[in-house]
Structures are given as structure tokens and as C-alpha cells.
C-alpha positions as CSV (number, residue, x, y, z in Angstrom):
1,M,-0.1,-0.1,0.0
2,A,1.4,3.4,-1.2
3,L,1.0,5.9,1.4
4,T,0.2,9.6,0.6
5,A,2.4,12.5,2.4
6,D,-0.6,13.1,4.6
7,Q,-1.1,9.7,5.4
8,A,2.3,9.1,6.4
9,V,2.9,12.3,8.5
10,Q,-0.3,11.2,10.1
11,L,1.1,7.7,10.8
12,A,4.3,9.6,12.2
13,V,2.6,11.4,14.7
14,E,0.3,8.3,16.0
15,F,3.7,6.0,16.3
16,H,5.6,9.0,18.1
17,D,2.8,9.5,20.4
18,L,2.6,5.7,21.1
19,S,6.4,5.7,21.6
20,T,6.0,8.5,24.3
21,S,3.2,6.3,26.0
22,V,5.3,3.3,26.2
23,A,8.2,5.7,27.6
24,N,5.8,7.4,30.1
25,A,4.3,3.9,31.3
26,R,7.8,2.6,31.8
27,F,9.2,5.6,33.9
28,N,6.0,5.8,35.7
29,N,6.0,2.2,36.7
30,W,9.8,1.9,37.0
31,N,10.0,0.6,40.5
32,S,7.6,-2.1,40.0
33,L,9.1,-3.5,36.7
34,A,11.7,-5.9,36.5
35,P,14.9,-5.0,34.7
36,A,14.2,-7.1,31.9
37,D,10.8,-5.9,31.5
38,R,12.1,-2.1,31.6
39,S,14.5,-3.2,29.0
40,E,11.8,-4.8,26.7
41,L,9.6,-1.5,27.0
42,E,12.7,0.6,26.3
43,D,13.3,-1.7,23.0
44,I,9.3,-1.3,22.1
45,Q,9.7,2.6,22.6
46,W,12.5,2.8,20.1
47,T,11.2,0.5,17.6
48,L,7.9,2.7,17.5
49,M,10.1,6.2,17.4
50,N,11.9,4.5,14.6
51,Y,8.7,3.9,12.7
52,S,7.5,7.2,13.3
53,S,10.9,8.5,11.8
54,D,10.4,6.2,9.0
55,F,6.9,7.5,8.3
56,A,8.3,11.0,8.5
57,T,10.7,10.1,5.7
58,I,8.1,8.3,3.7
59,S,6.0,11.5,3.7
60,M,8.8,13.9,3.0
61,T,9.8,11.6,-0.2
62,A,6.1,11.5,-1.3
63,T,6.0,15.2,-1.0
64,L,9.2,15.8,-2.7
65,A,8.0,13.3,-5.4
66,S,5.0,15.4,-5.9
67,L,6.8,18.6,-6.8
68,P,7.6,19.0,-10.4
69,N,11.3,19.2,-11.0
70,V,12.2,19.6,-7.4
71,L,14.9,17.2,-7.6
72,Q,16.5,18.5,-10.6
73,N,16.3,22.2,-9.2
74,I,18.1,20.9,-6.2
75,K,20.8,19.0,-8.4
76,N,21.3,22.1,-10.4
77,A,21.6,24.5,-7.4
78,T,24.1,22.3,-5.6
79,Q,26.3,21.7,-8.8
80,Q,26.3,25.3,-9.3
81,A,27.4,25.8,-5.7
82,N,30.1,23.3,-6.0
83,N,31.5,25.0,-9.1
84,A,31.3,28.3,-7.5
85,L,33.0,27.1,-4.2
86,Q,35.9,25.9,-6.3
87,T,36.5,29.2,-8.0
88,I,35.7,31.8,-5.3
89,A,38.5,33.8,-4.0
90,I,36.5,36.1,-1.9
91,F,35.8,34.8,1.6
92,T,32.7,36.2,2.3
93,K,31.1,34.8,-1.0
94,I,32.2,31.3,0.0
95,I,30.4,31.8,3.5
96,T,27.4,33.0,1.5
97,V,27.3,30.1,-0.6
98,A,28.2,27.7,1.9
99,S,25.6,29.1,4.2
100,A,22.8,28.9,1.4
101,A,23.7,25.3,0.9
102,A,23.2,24.5,4.8
103,V,19.7,26.3,4.3
104,L,18.9,23.9,1.5
105,G,19.9,20.9,3.7
106,A,17.9,22.0,6.6
107,A,14.8,22.7,4.4
108,I,15.1,19.2,3.0
109,A,15.5,17.6,6.4
110,S,12.3,19.6,7.6
111,D,10.1,18.1,4.9
112,N,8.9,21.9,3.9
113,P,8.2,21.9,0.2
114,N,8.2,25.6,0.1
115,A,11.2,26.0,1.9
116,I,13.0,23.7,-0.1
117,M,12.2,25.3,-3.4
118,Q,12.9,28.7,-1.8
119,S,16.3,27.6,-0.7
120,A,17.1,25.9,-3.7
121,A,16.4,29.1,-5.5
122,S,18.6,31.1,-3.2
123,L,21.4,28.5,-3.4
124,L,21.3,29.0,-7.1
125,T,21.1,32.8,-6.8
126,A,24.2,32.6,-4.3
127,A,26.4,30.5,-6.5
128,T,25.7,32.2,-9.8
129,T,26.0,36.0,-8.6
């Protein structure tokens, strides 16, 4: 079953909440749990949190896939930035391009399509002006 971006993010939230509930139950009952039970609950907590992270990644991937030319825009911007960084002699320009690249990375990691498109354009501008 292929999930939409919205469905995947809903699952990410649900599994995050489940993970938090398991952690709370573990800590709230710490003294009454055997060490093996604490360990098992911790393993389950992390499994649920990893599923949450996986669903968030699926959401981001689905979102990016639905945007026209987004990967090509990112590729173009990063290639231009790499070329610029190899030929720039002015330190402040290097900082500007490198900072714009870091902002693009953060936008991709944040799963914000508008920020991704804007930061890819900003990186391209920084690298070519």
C-alpha cells in the first residue's frame, strides 16, 4: 500500500505518540518493573519511534516526488554551488554560498516543500551572482 504524504505524516505522529506513551508507562512504573521488563519496554519504545521517523521520511519523499522538477532544481543548485565554491576567491562569498547550501539541507530535512524550493533558488542565486 502506497501512502500519501498526509497519511504518512499522520502515521508518524501516531507512532511518535505511542512511543511517548510507552516511555511514560515505563518511567511511571519503574520501581514495579523488573529490569528485563524495563529493557523490553525501552526496546519497544525505540522501535515505535523508529517507525515514526520512517513514516516521516516516507511523507517527505512523497511530498518531494509530487513537486515538479524539485530534484532537478536541487541538483542544479548544488552543482552550481560546488562549481562556485571551487572558483571563488572572496571569503565572504564562500560563506554566503556555503550558508545557502546549509539552509537547503535544513529545508530538505524539515520536509517543508516551500522552504525547499525557496532555498534551492537562493542557493542557485548565491552560486551564480
